[in-house]
Every structure is written in C-alpha cells, then in structure tokens.
PyMOL Python script that loads the backbone (N, CA, C, O; Angstrom):
from pymol import cmd

cmd.read_pdbstr("""\
ATOM      1  N   MET A   1     -21.463   3.951 -13.186  1.00  0.00           N
ATOM      2  CA  MET A   1     -20.207   3.802 -12.468  1.00  0.00           C
ATOM      3  C   MET A   1     -20.488   3.208 -11.099  1.00  0.00           C
ATOM      4  O   MET A   1     -21.401   3.650 -10.402  1.00  0.00           O
ATOM      5  N   LYS A   2     -19.706   2.206 -10.713  1.00  0.00           N
ATOM      6  CA  LYS A   2     -19.893   1.545  -9.424  1.00  0.00           C
ATOM      7  C   LYS A   2     -19.247   2.369  -8.323  1.00  0.00           C
ATOM      8  O   LYS A   2     -18.165   2.924  -8.513  1.00  0.00           O
ATOM      9  N   SER A   3     -19.910   2.451  -7.163  1.00  0.00           N
ATOM     10  CA  SER A   3     -19.417   3.312  -6.089  1.00  0.00           C
ATOM     11  C   SER A   3     -18.261   2.708  -5.307  1.00  0.00           C
ATOM     12  O   SER A   3     -17.379   3.447  -4.870  1.00  0.00           O
ATOM     13  N   ARG A   4     -18.232   1.402  -5.116  1.00  0.00           N
ATOM     14  CA  ARG A   4     -17.187   0.787  -4.295  1.00  0.00           C
ATOM     15  C   ARG A   4     -16.382  -0.243  -5.078  1.00  0.00           C
ATOM     16  O   ARG A   4     -16.003  -1.284  -4.540  1.00  0.00           O
ATOM     17  N   SER A   5     -16.128   0.044  -6.324  1.00  0.00           N
ATOM     18  CA  SER A   5     -15.294  -0.876  -7.083  1.00  0.00           C
ATOM     19  C   SER A   5     -14.392  -0.103  -8.014  1.00  0.00           C
ATOM     20  O   SER A   5     -14.628   1.070  -8.305  1.00  0.00           O
ATOM     21  N   GLU A   6     -13.386  -0.757  -8.464  1.00  0.00           N
ATOM     22  CA  GLU A   6     -12.422  -0.125  -9.359  1.00  0.00           C
ATOM     23  C   GLU A   6     -12.182  -1.068 -10.512  1.00  0.00           C
ATOM     24  O   GLU A   6     -12.002  -2.270 -10.320  1.00  0.00           O
ATOM     25  N   VAL A   7     -12.180  -0.527 -11.695  1.00  0.00           N
ATOM     26  CA  VAL A   7     -11.925  -1.338 -12.861  1.00  0.00           C
ATOM     27  C   VAL A   7     -10.499  -1.065 -13.304  1.00  0.00           C
ATOM     28  O   VAL A   7     -10.120   0.085 -13.525  1.00  0.00           O
ATOM     29  N   THR A   8      -9.717  -2.114 -13.430  1.00  0.00           N
ATOM     30  CA  THR A   8      -8.339  -1.968 -13.878  1.00  0.00           C
ATOM     31  C   THR A   8      -8.133  -2.803 -15.116  1.00  0.00           C
ATOM     32  O   THR A   8      -8.698  -3.889 -15.244  1.00  0.00           O
ATOM     33  N   GLU A   9      -7.335  -2.305 -16.019  1.00  0.00           N
ATOM     34  CA  GLU A   9      -7.021  -3.067 -17.217  1.00  0.00           C
ATOM     35  C   GLU A   9      -5.680  -3.738 -17.037  1.00  0.00           C
ATOM     36  O   GLU A   9      -4.713  -3.102 -16.619  1.00  0.00           O
ATOM     37  N   MET A  10      -5.616  -5.007 -17.348  1.00  0.00           N
ATOM     38  CA  MET A  10      -4.385  -5.773 -17.262  1.00  0.00           C
ATOM     39  C   MET A  10      -4.240  -6.499 -18.588  1.00  0.00           C
ATOM     40  O   MET A  10      -4.872  -7.531 -18.811  1.00  0.00           O
ATOM     41  N   GLY A  11      -3.407  -5.961 -19.466  1.00  0.00           N
ATOM     42  CA  GLY A  11      -3.258  -6.565 -20.785  1.00  0.00           C
ATOM     43  C   GLY A  11      -4.544  -6.399 -21.558  1.00  0.00           C
ATOM     44  O   GLY A  11      -5.021  -5.278 -21.735  1.00  0.00           O
ATOM     45  N   ASN A  12      -5.113  -7.494 -22.023  1.00  0.00           N
ATOM     46  CA  ASN A  12      -6.354  -7.458 -22.788  1.00  0.00           C
ATOM     47  C   ASN A  12      -7.586  -7.720 -21.941  1.00  0.00           C
ATOM     48  O   ASN A  12      -8.708  -7.593 -22.431  1.00  0.00           O
ATOM     49  N   SER A  13      -7.398  -8.087 -20.669  1.00  0.00           N
ATOM     50  CA  SER A  13      -8.545  -8.408 -19.819  1.00  0.00           C
ATOM     51  C   SER A  13      -8.838  -7.268 -18.865  1.00  0.00           C
ATOM     52  O   SER A  13      -7.954  -6.478 -18.535  1.00  0.00           O
ATOM     53  N   THR A  14     -10.074  -7.187 -18.427  1.00  0.00           N
ATOM     54  CA  THR A  14     -10.498  -6.169 -17.467  1.00  0.00           C
ATOM     55  C   THR A  14     -11.021  -6.875 -16.235  1.00  0.00           C
ATOM     56  O   THR A  14     -11.805  -7.819 -16.338  1.00  0.00           O
ATOM     57  N   GLN A  15     -10.583  -6.413 -15.049  1.00  0.00           N
ATOM     58  CA  GLN A  15     -11.009  -7.002 -13.789  1.00  0.00           C
ATOM     59  C   GLN A  15     -11.724  -5.958 -12.965  1.00  0.00           C
ATOM     60  O   GLN A  15     -11.393  -4.774 -13.041  1.00  0.00           O
ATOM     61  N   THR A  16     -12.697  -6.376 -12.179  1.00  0.00           N
ATOM     62  CA  THR A  16     -13.358  -5.508 -11.216  1.00  0.00           C
ATOM     63  C   THR A  16     -12.995  -6.013  -9.831  1.00  0.00           C
ATOM     64  O   THR A  16     -13.163  -7.192  -9.521  1.00  0.00           O
ATOM     65  N   MET A  17     -12.489  -5.095  -8.991  1.00  0.00           N
ATOM     66  CA  MET A  17     -12.094  -5.470  -7.634  1.00  0.00           C
ATOM     67  C   MET A  17     -12.877  -4.623  -6.652  1.00  0.00           C
ATOM     68  O   MET A  17     -13.033  -3.419  -6.859  1.00  0.00           O
ATOM     69  N   SER A  18     -13.372  -5.232  -5.587  1.00  0.00           N
ATOM     70  CA  SER A  18     -14.071  -4.480  -4.564  1.00  0.00           C
ATOM     71  C   SER A  18     -13.066  -3.694  -3.737  1.00  0.00           C
ATOM     72  O   SER A  18     -11.874  -4.000  -3.747  1.00  0.00           O
ATOM     73  N   SER A  19     -13.540  -2.690  -3.027  1.00  0.00           N
ATOM     74  CA  SER A  19     -12.675  -1.867  -2.194  1.00  0.00           C
ATOM     75  C   SER A  19     -11.964  -2.702  -1.146  1.00  0.00           C
ATOM     76  O   SER A  19     -10.769  -2.513  -0.916  1.00  0.00           O
ATOM     77  N   SER A  20     -12.675  -3.624  -0.502  1.00  0.00           N
ATOM     78  CA  SER A  20     -12.055  -4.433   0.542  1.00  0.00           C
ATOM     79  C   SER A  20     -11.024  -5.391  -0.032  1.00  0.00           C
ATOM     80  O   SER A  20     -10.042  -5.700   0.644  1.00  0.00           O
ATOM     81  N   ALA A  21     -11.211  -5.868  -1.247  1.00  0.00           N
ATOM     82  CA  ALA A  21     -10.229  -6.757  -1.863  1.00  0.00           C
ATOM     83  C   ALA A  21      -8.956  -6.009  -2.201  1.00  0.00           C
ATOM     84  O   ALA A  21      -7.867  -6.573  -2.093  1.00  0.00           O
ATOM     85  N   ARG A  22      -9.064  -4.756  -2.605  1.00  0.00           N
ATOM     86  CA  ARG A  22      -7.893  -3.963  -2.950  1.00  0.00           C
ATOM     87  C   ARG A  22      -7.082  -3.612  -1.722  1.00  0.00           C
ATOM     88  O   ARG A  22      -5.852  -3.622  -1.775  1.00  0.00           O
ATOM     89  N   HIS A  23      -7.737  -3.303  -0.622  1.00  0.00           N
ATOM     90  CA  HIS A  23      -7.061  -2.740   0.536  1.00  0.00           C
ATOM     91  C   HIS A  23      -6.891  -3.693   1.708  1.00  0.00           C
ATOM     92  O   HIS A  23      -6.347  -3.293   2.738  1.00  0.00           O
ATOM     93  N   GLY A  24      -7.323  -4.903   1.593  1.00  0.00           N
ATOM     94  CA  GLY A  24      -7.241  -5.812   2.728  1.00  0.00           C
ATOM     95  C   GLY A  24      -8.169  -5.341   3.829  1.00  0.00           C
ATOM     96  O   GLY A  24      -9.387  -5.350   3.650  1.00  0.00           O
ATOM     97  N   SER A  25      -7.625  -4.929   4.964  1.00  0.00           N
ATOM     98  CA  SER A  25      -8.452  -4.488   6.080  1.00  0.00           C
ATOM     99  C   SER A  25      -8.567  -2.971   6.132  1.00  0.00           C
ATOM    100  O   SER A  25      -8.784  -2.410   7.206  1.00  0.00           O
ATOM    101  N   ALA A  26      -8.426  -2.304   5.008  1.00  0.00           N
ATOM    102  CA  ALA A  26      -8.449  -0.843   4.969  1.00  0.00           C
ATOM    103  C   ALA A  26      -9.829  -0.313   5.325  1.00  0.00           C
ATOM    104  O   ALA A  26     -10.846  -0.888   4.937  1.00  0.00           O
ATOM    105  N   SER A  27      -9.853   0.776   6.058  1.00  0.00           N
ATOM    106  CA  SER A  27     -11.108   1.434   6.375  1.00  0.00           C
ATOM    107  C   SER A  27     -11.427   2.431   5.277  1.00  0.00           C
ATOM    108  O   SER A  27     -10.593   2.700   4.412  1.00  0.00           O
ATOM    109  N   ALA A  28     -12.630   2.977   5.311  1.00  0.00           N
ATOM    110  CA  ALA A  28     -13.044   3.936   4.295  1.00  0.00           C
ATOM    111  C   ALA A  28     -12.183   5.202   4.339  1.00  0.00           C
ATOM    112  O   ALA A  28     -12.029   5.879   3.322  1.00  0.00           O
ATOM    113  N   ALA A  29     -11.627   5.522   5.497  1.00  0.00           N
ATOM    114  CA  ALA A  29     -10.833   6.746   5.655  1.00  0.00           C
ATOM    115  C   ALA A  29      -9.343   6.426   5.793  1.00  0.00           C
ATOM    116  O   ALA A  29      -8.644   7.075   6.572  1.00  0.00           O
ATOM    117  N   ASP A  30      -8.856   5.447   5.058  1.00  0.00           N
ATOM    118  CA  ASP A  30      -7.453   5.057   5.122  1.00  0.00           C
ATOM    119  C   ASP A  30      -6.570   6.194   4.626  1.00  0.00           C
ATOM    120  O   ASP A  30      -6.790   6.733   3.541  1.00  0.00           O
ATOM    121  N   ARG A  31      -5.574   6.555   5.425  1.00  0.00           N
ATOM    122  CA  ARG A  31      -4.649   7.634   5.056  1.00  0.00           C
ATOM    123  C   ARG A  31      -3.493   7.095   4.250  1.00  0.00           C
ATOM    124  O   ARG A  31      -3.147   5.917   4.337  1.00  0.00           O
ATOM    125  N   ILE A  32      -2.900   7.973   3.464  1.00  0.00           N
ATOM    126  CA  ILE A  32      -1.647   7.667   2.778  1.00  0.00           C
ATOM    127  C   ILE A  32      -0.550   8.348   3.580  1.00  0.00           C
ATOM    128  O   ILE A  32      -0.609   9.552   3.829  1.00  0.00           O
ATOM    129  N   ILE A  33       0.454   7.572   3.984  1.00  0.00           N
ATOM    130  CA  ILE A  33       1.555   8.154   4.747  1.00  0.00           C
ATOM    131  C   ILE A  33       2.818   8.106   3.907  1.00  0.00           C
ATOM    132  O   ILE A  33       3.005   7.203   3.090  1.00  0.00           O
ATOM    133  N   ARG A  34       3.678   9.083   4.117  1.00  0.00           N
ATOM    134  CA  ARG A  34       4.898   9.223   3.333  1.00  0.00           C
ATOM    135  C   ARG A  34       6.060   8.519   4.028  1.00  0.00           C
ATOM    136  O   ARG A  34       5.936   8.079   5.171  1.00  0.00           O
ATOM    137  N   LEU A  35       7.182   8.417   3.330  1.00  0.00           N
ATOM    138  CA  LEU A  35       8.334   7.657   3.796  1.00  0.00           C
ATOM    139  C   LEU A  35       8.829   8.042   5.193  1.00  0.00           C
ATOM    140  O   LEU A  35       9.068   7.145   6.002  1.00  0.00           O
ATOM    141  N   PRO A  36       8.996   9.335   5.520  1.00  0.00           N
ATOM    142  CA  PRO A  36       9.493   9.645   6.873  1.00  0.00           C
ATOM    143  C   PRO A  36       8.626   9.058   7.987  1.00  0.00           C
ATOM    144  O   PRO A  36       9.147   8.601   9.004  1.00  0.00           O
ATOM    145  N   GLU A  37       7.299   9.069   7.796  1.00  0.00           N
ATOM    146  CA  GLU A  37       6.416   8.499   8.818  1.00  0.00           C
ATOM    147  C   GLU A  37       6.512   6.975   8.842  1.00  0.00           C
ATOM    148  O   GLU A  37       6.453   6.366   9.910  1.00  0.00           O
ATOM    149  N   VAL A  38       6.659   6.354   7.662  1.00  0.00           N
ATOM    150  CA  VAL A  38       6.839   4.900   7.597  1.00  0.00           C
ATOM    151  C   VAL A  38       8.110   4.503   8.359  1.00  0.00           C
ATOM    152  O   VAL A  38       8.102   3.558   9.147  1.00  0.00           O
ATOM    153  N   LEU A  39       9.195   5.236   8.111  1.00  0.00           N
ATOM    154  CA  LEU A  39      10.460   4.940   8.795  1.00  0.00           C
ATOM    155  C   LEU A  39      10.332   5.120  10.301  1.00  0.00           C
ATOM    156  O   LEU A  39      10.834   4.306  11.075  1.00  0.00           O
ATOM    157  N   SER A  40       9.658   6.188  10.711  1.00  0.00           N
ATOM    158  CA  SER A  40       9.475   6.466  12.132  1.00  0.00           C
ATOM    159  C   SER A  40       8.646   5.372  12.810  1.00  0.00           C
ATOM    160  O   SER A  40       9.001   4.907  13.893  1.00  0.00           O
ATOM    161  N   ARG A  41       7.561   4.967  12.184  1.00  0.00           N
ATOM    162  CA  ARG A  41       6.674   3.961  12.781  1.00  0.00           C
ATOM    163  C   ARG A  41       7.293   2.575  12.831  1.00  0.00           C
ATOM    164  O   ARG A  41       7.089   1.836  13.793  1.00  0.00           O
ATOM    165  N   THR A  42       8.052   2.218  11.795  1.00  0.00           N
ATOM    166  CA  THR A  42       8.584   0.859  11.716  1.00  0.00           C
ATOM    167  C   THR A  42       9.948   0.707  12.366  1.00  0.00           C
ATOM    168  O   THR A  42      10.323  -0.392  12.773  1.00  0.00           O
ATOM    169  N   GLY A  43      10.692   1.801  12.467  1.00  0.00           N
ATOM    170  CA  GLY A  43      12.050   1.723  12.994  1.00  0.00           C
ATOM    171  C   GLY A  43      13.053   1.211  11.971  1.00  0.00           C
ATOM    172  O   GLY A  43      14.205   0.938  12.308  1.00  0.00           O
ATOM    173  N   LEU A  44      12.619   1.079  10.724  1.00  0.00           N
ATOM    174  CA  LEU A  44      13.495   0.600   9.664  1.00  0.00           C
ATOM    175  C   LEU A  44      14.200   1.770   8.990  1.00  0.00           C
ATOM    176  O   LEU A  44      13.759   2.915   9.093  1.00  0.00           O
ATOM    177  N   LYS A  45      15.287   1.477   8.306  1.00  0.00           N
ATOM    178  CA  LYS A  45      15.978   2.460   7.477  1.00  0.00           C
ATOM    179  C   LYS A  45      15.402   2.388   6.068  1.00  0.00           C
ATOM    180  O   LYS A  45      14.784   1.392   5.691  1.00  0.00           O
ATOM    181  N   GLN A  46      15.610   3.447   5.293  1.00  0.00           N
ATOM    182  CA  GLN A  46      15.064   3.524   3.944  1.00  0.00           C
ATOM    183  C   GLN A  46      15.510   2.347   3.072  1.00  0.00           C
ATOM    184  O   GLN A  46      14.696   1.752   2.366  1.00  0.00           O
ATOM    185  N   SER A  47      16.785   2.017   3.123  1.00  0.00           N
ATOM    186  CA  SER A  47      17.287   0.913   2.293  1.00  0.00           C
ATOM    187  C   SER A  47      16.650  -0.416   2.686  1.00  0.00           C
ATOM    188  O   SER A  47      16.417  -1.269   1.829  1.00  0.00           O
ATOM    189  N   THR A  48      16.368  -0.599   3.968  1.00  0.00           N
ATOM    190  CA  THR A  48      15.734  -1.829   4.439  1.00  0.00           C
ATOM    191  C   THR A  48      14.289  -1.914   3.952  1.00  0.00           C
ATOM    192  O   THR A  48      13.831  -2.984   3.551  1.00  0.00           O
ATOM    193  N   VAL A  49      13.571  -0.791   3.984  1.00  0.00           N
ATOM    194  CA  VAL A  49      12.187  -0.770   3.490  1.00  0.00           C
ATOM    195  C   VAL A  49      12.153  -1.203   2.030  1.00  0.00           C
ATOM    196  O   VAL A  49      11.367  -2.076   1.663  1.00  0.00           O
ATOM    197  N   TYR A  50      12.996  -0.604   1.193  1.00  0.00           N
ATOM    198  CA  TYR A  50      12.981  -0.934  -0.235  1.00  0.00           C
ATOM    199  C   TYR A  50      13.482  -2.351  -0.508  1.00  0.00           C
ATOM    200  O   TYR A  50      13.019  -2.986  -1.456  1.00  0.00           O
ATOM    201  N   ARG A  51      14.405  -2.858   0.287  1.00  0.00           N
ATOM    202  CA  ARG A  51      14.848  -4.242   0.135  1.00  0.00           C
ATOM    203  C   ARG A  51      13.717  -5.200   0.483  1.00  0.00           C
ATOM    204  O   ARG A  51      13.505  -6.195  -0.211  1.00  0.00           O
ATOM    205  N   LYS A  52      12.986  -4.901   1.565  1.00  0.00           N
ATOM    206  CA  LYS A  52      11.866  -5.743   1.965  1.00  0.00           C
ATOM    207  C   LYS A  52      10.724  -5.688   0.939  1.00  0.00           C
ATOM    208  O   LYS A  52      10.052  -6.695   0.716  1.00  0.00           O
ATOM    209  N   ILE A  53      10.500  -4.542   0.324  1.00  0.00           N
ATOM    210  CA  ILE A  53       9.503  -4.451  -0.745  1.00  0.00           C
ATOM    211  C   ILE A  53       9.914  -5.366  -1.892  1.00  0.00           C
ATOM    212  O   ILE A  53       9.088  -6.103  -2.432  1.00  0.00           O
ATOM    213  N   ALA A  54      11.184  -5.318  -2.260  1.00  0.00           N
ATOM    214  CA  ALA A  54      11.693  -6.132  -3.378  1.00  0.00           C
ATOM    215  C   ALA A  54      11.554  -7.625  -3.104  1.00  0.00           C
ATOM    216  O   ALA A  54      11.281  -8.399  -4.022  1.00  0.00           O
ATOM    217  N   ASP A  55      11.741  -8.039  -1.840  1.00  0.00           N
ATOM    218  CA  ASP A  55      11.626  -9.477  -1.555  1.00  0.00           C
ATOM    219  C   ASP A  55      10.214  -9.884  -1.115  1.00  0.00           C
ATOM    220  O   ASP A  55       9.980 -11.043  -0.771  1.00  0.00           O
ATOM    221  N   GLY A  56       9.281  -8.937  -1.126  1.00  0.00           N
ATOM    222  CA  GLY A  56       7.880  -9.249  -0.860  1.00  0.00           C
ATOM    223  C   GLY A  56       7.477  -9.301   0.592  1.00  0.00           C
ATOM    224  O   GLY A  56       6.385  -9.776   0.906  1.00  0.00           O
ATOM    225  N   SER A  57       8.331  -8.824   1.500  1.00  0.00           N
ATOM    226  CA  SER A  57       8.002  -8.905   2.923  1.00  0.00           C
ATOM    227  C   SER A  57       7.590  -7.560   3.527  1.00  0.00           C
ATOM    228  O   SER A  57       7.573  -7.414   4.749  1.00  0.00           O
ATOM    229  N   PHE A  58       7.263  -6.587   2.692  1.00  0.00           N
ATOM    230  CA  PHE A  58       6.802  -5.281   3.165  1.00  0.00           C
ATOM    231  C   PHE A  58       5.800  -4.756   2.146  1.00  0.00           C
ATOM    232  O   PHE A  58       5.950  -5.018   0.952  1.00  0.00           O
ATOM    233  N   PRO A  59       4.774  -4.016   2.590  1.00  0.00           N
ATOM    234  CA  PRO A  59       3.774  -3.503   1.646  1.00  0.00           C
ATOM    235  C   PRO A  59       4.403  -2.620   0.566  1.00  0.00           C
ATOM    236  O   PRO A  59       5.308  -1.831   0.839  1.00  0.00           O
ATOM    237  N   LYS A  60       3.909  -2.768  -0.658  1.00  0.00           N
ATOM    238  CA  LYS A  60       4.404  -1.951  -1.765  1.00  0.00           C
ATOM    239  C   LYS A  60       3.896  -0.518  -1.636  1.00  0.00           C
ATOM    240  O   LYS A  60       2.807  -0.266  -1.121  1.00  0.00           O
ATOM    241  N   GLN A  61       4.705   0.393  -2.110  1.00  0.00           N
ATOM    242  CA  GLN A  61       4.327   1.794  -2.098  1.00  0.00           C
ATOM    243  C   GLN A  61       3.327   2.077  -3.216  1.00  0.00           C
ATOM    244  O   GLN A  61       3.194   1.304  -4.165  1.00  0.00           O
ATOM    245  N   ILE A  62       2.627   3.204  -3.079  1.00  0.00           N
ATOM    246  CA  ILE A  62       1.662   3.670  -4.060  1.00  0.00           C
ATOM    247  C   ILE A  62       2.234   4.921  -4.702  1.00  0.00           C
ATOM    248  O   ILE A  62       2.643   5.846  -4.000  1.00  0.00           O
ATOM    249  N   LYS A  63       2.267   4.960  -6.008  1.00  0.00           N
ATOM    250  CA  LYS A  63       2.780   6.134  -6.707  1.00  0.00           C
ATOM    251  C   LYS A  63       1.708   7.221  -6.659  1.00  0.00           C
ATOM    252  O   LYS A  63       0.594   7.023  -7.145  1.00  0.00           O
ATOM    253  N   LEU A  64       2.047   8.363  -6.075  1.00  0.00           N
ATOM    254  CA  LEU A  64       1.109   9.469  -5.945  1.00  0.00           C
ATOM    255  C   LEU A  64       1.281  10.495  -7.065  1.00  0.00           C
ATOM    256  O   LEU A  64       0.312  11.114  -7.505  1.00  0.00           O
ATOM    257  N   SER A  65       2.490  10.664  -7.509  1.00  0.00           N
ATOM    258  CA  SER A  65       2.800  11.545  -8.633  1.00  0.00           C
ATOM    259  C   SER A  65       4.131  11.096  -9.223  1.00  0.00           C
ATOM    260  O   SER A  65       4.656  10.045  -8.854  1.00  0.00           O
ATOM    261  N   ARG A  66       4.665  11.880 -10.125  1.00  0.00           N
ATOM    262  CA  ARG A  66       5.907  11.495 -10.800  1.00  0.00           C
ATOM    263  C   ARG A  66       7.048  11.223  -9.824  1.00  0.00           C
ATOM    264  O   ARG A  66       7.809  10.274 -10.011  1.00  0.00           O
ATOM    265  N   ASN A  67       7.170  12.040  -8.797  1.00  0.00           N
ATOM    266  CA  ASN A  67       8.274  11.911  -7.842  1.00  0.00           C
ATOM    267  C   ASN A  67       7.804  11.722  -6.405  1.00  0.00           C
ATOM    268  O   ASN A  67       8.499  12.117  -5.470  1.00  0.00           O
ATOM    269  N   CYS A  68       6.648  11.132  -6.224  1.00  0.00           N
ATOM    270  CA  CYS A  68       6.067  11.047  -4.885  1.00  0.00           C
ATOM    271  C   CYS A  68       5.404   9.682  -4.679  1.00  0.00           C
ATOM    272  O   CYS A  68       4.598   9.244  -5.500  1.00  0.00           O
ATOM    273  N   VAL A  69       5.753   9.017  -3.571  1.00  0.00           N
ATOM    274  CA  VAL A  69       5.112   7.755  -3.226  1.00  0.00           C
ATOM    275  C   VAL A  69       4.621   7.804  -1.784  1.00  0.00           C
ATOM    276  O   VAL A  69       5.060   8.639  -0.992  1.00  0.00           O
ATOM    277  N   GLY A  70       3.724   6.917  -1.463  1.00  0.00           N
ATOM    278  CA  GLY A  70       3.223   6.798  -0.100  1.00  0.00           C
ATOM    279  C   GLY A  70       2.761   5.373   0.149  1.00  0.00           C
ATOM    280  O   GLY A  70       2.774   4.542  -0.758  1.00  0.00           O
ATOM    281  N   TRP A  71       2.361   5.097   1.357  1.00  0.00           N
ATOM    282  CA  TRP A  71       1.875   3.776   1.750  1.00  0.00           C
ATOM    283  C   TRP A  71       0.527   3.934   2.424  1.00  0.00           C
ATOM    284  O   TRP A  71       0.263   4.957   3.057  1.00  0.00           O
ATOM    285  N   ARG A  72      -0.334   2.925   2.293  1.00  0.00           N
ATOM    286  CA  ARG A  72      -1.617   2.931   3.009  1.00  0.00           C
ATOM    287  C   ARG A  72      -1.319   2.703   4.491  1.00  0.00           C
ATOM    288  O   ARG A  72      -0.619   1.761   4.862  1.00  0.00           O
ATOM    289  N   GLU A  73      -1.855   3.568   5.311  1.00  0.00           N
ATOM    290  CA  GLU A  73      -1.621   3.489   6.752  1.00  0.00           C
ATOM    291  C   GLU A  73      -2.049   2.132   7.311  1.00  0.00           C
ATOM    292  O   GLU A  73      -1.365   1.567   8.165  1.00  0.00           O
ATOM    293  N   SER A  74      -3.176   1.610   6.835  1.00  0.00           N
ATOM    294  CA  SER A  74      -3.664   0.322   7.340  1.00  0.00           C
ATOM    295  C   SER A  74      -2.688  -0.810   7.030  1.00  0.00           C
ATOM    296  O   SER A  74      -2.508  -1.707   7.854  1.00  0.00           O
ATOM    297  N   GLN A  75      -2.053  -0.784   5.850  1.00  0.00           N
ATOM    298  CA  GLN A  75      -1.099  -1.830   5.509  1.00  0.00           C
ATOM    299  C   GLN A  75       0.151  -1.744   6.376  1.00  0.00           C
ATOM    300  O   GLN A  75       0.714  -2.770   6.758  1.00  0.00           O
ATOM    301  N   ILE A  76       0.587  -0.525   6.688  1.00  0.00           N
ATOM    302  CA  ILE A  76       1.751  -0.355   7.570  1.00  0.00           C
ATOM    303  C   ILE A  76       1.395  -0.820   8.980  1.00  0.00           C
ATOM    304  O   ILE A  76       2.191  -1.496   9.632  1.00  0.00           O
ATOM    305  N   ASN A  77       0.200  -0.460   9.449  1.00  0.00           N
ATOM    306  CA  ASN A  77      -0.225  -0.913  10.782  1.00  0.00           C
ATOM    307  C   ASN A  77      -0.321  -2.434  10.843  1.00  0.00           C
ATOM    308  O   ASN A  77       0.063  -3.037  11.845  1.00  0.00           O
ATOM    309  N   ASP A  78      -0.833  -3.066   9.775  1.00  0.00           N
ATOM    310  CA  ASP A  78      -0.907  -4.527   9.728  1.00  0.00           C
ATOM    311  C   ASP A  78       0.499  -5.123   9.771  1.00  0.00           C
ATOM    312  O   ASP A  78       0.727  -6.112  10.469  1.00  0.00           O
ATOM    313  N   TRP A  79       1.445  -4.535   9.035  1.00  0.00           N
ATOM    314  CA  TRP A  79       2.815  -5.045   9.013  1.00  0.00           C
ATOM    315  C   TRP A  79       3.454  -4.906  10.398  1.00  0.00           C
ATOM    316  O   TRP A  79       4.154  -5.812  10.850  1.00  0.00           O
ATOM    317  N   ILE A  80       3.219  -3.785  11.066  1.00  0.00           N
ATOM    318  CA  ILE A  80       3.767  -3.573  12.408  1.00  0.00           C
ATOM    319  C   ILE A  80       3.219  -4.636  13.379  1.00  0.00           C
ATOM    320  O   ILE A  80       3.945  -5.129  14.243  1.00  0.00           O
ATOM    321  N   SER A  81       1.941  -4.977  13.228  1.00  0.00           N
ATOM    322  CA  SER A  81       1.326  -5.986  14.085  1.00  0.00           C
ATOM    323  C   SER A  81       1.905  -7.376  13.857  1.00  0.00           C
ATOM    324  O   SER A  81       2.017  -8.171  14.790  1.00  0.00           O
ATOM    325  N   ALA A  82       2.272  -7.664  12.611  1.00  0.00           N
ATOM    326  CA  ALA A  82       2.808  -8.985  12.269  1.00  0.00           C
ATOM    327  C   ALA A  82       3.899  -8.843  11.213  1.00  0.00           C
ATOM    328  O   ALA A  82       3.683  -9.175  10.047  1.00  0.00           O
ATOM    329  N   PRO A  83       5.085  -8.346  11.621  1.00  0.00           N
ATOM    330  CA  PRO A  83       6.165  -8.153  10.634  1.00  0.00           C
ATOM    331  C   PRO A  83       6.613  -9.486  10.048  1.00  0.00           C
ATOM    332  O   PRO A  83       6.553 -10.531  10.697  1.00  0.00           O
ATOM    333  N   GLN A  84       7.062  -9.414   8.808  1.00  0.00           N
ATOM    334  CA  GLN A  84       7.531 -10.631   8.128  1.00  0.00           C
ATOM    335  C   GLN A  84       9.033 -10.647   8.074  1.00  0.00           C
ATOM    336  O   GLN A  84       9.621 -11.588   7.541  1.00  0.00           O
TER     337      GLN A  84
END
""", "prot")
cmd.dss("prot")
cmd.show_as("cartoon", "prot")
cmd.util.cbc("prot")
cmd.orient("prot")
C-alpha cells in the first residue's frame, strides 16, 4: 500500500493520484470545516454557496457521512484569497 497516494476507480479504469494532486495546496494537517464555519469565513449565504458549487466557482463539498458534508480548509482559504 502506498503511503501518499490514493487509488480510485472510475468506471473500468483505475487511477493513482498523489496527495498534492488531490488537494492542491493542502497541507498534511488540512482540516475539514463544516457549513457554519464556511458561511462565517466567506460571508456567503447557504444558497449562494451551493449555487456557486453548481456553477463551478466554489470548492465542492466532501461527503463525510450519509447526512454530513464538509470542505477542506485549505480550499476555502484559497477561495477567500482569490474568489471567483
């Protein structure tokens, strides 16, 4: 098993992605933050966040469980630095 890579299956093909490729500028200790903190940091409303995700101008959420999502803190910080 590779220590800094993740194997994902996409259809019939298998890809290996490095940690830095998956996370962009993510650090090894990247936190997952929940919606209230995302809203507080960005100043956006919930409907605006989801609309921006749909049109590709905001980082996509990560599914944590059946009814729980979060965002990588580094991706939110990058978006705050250069909003689209």
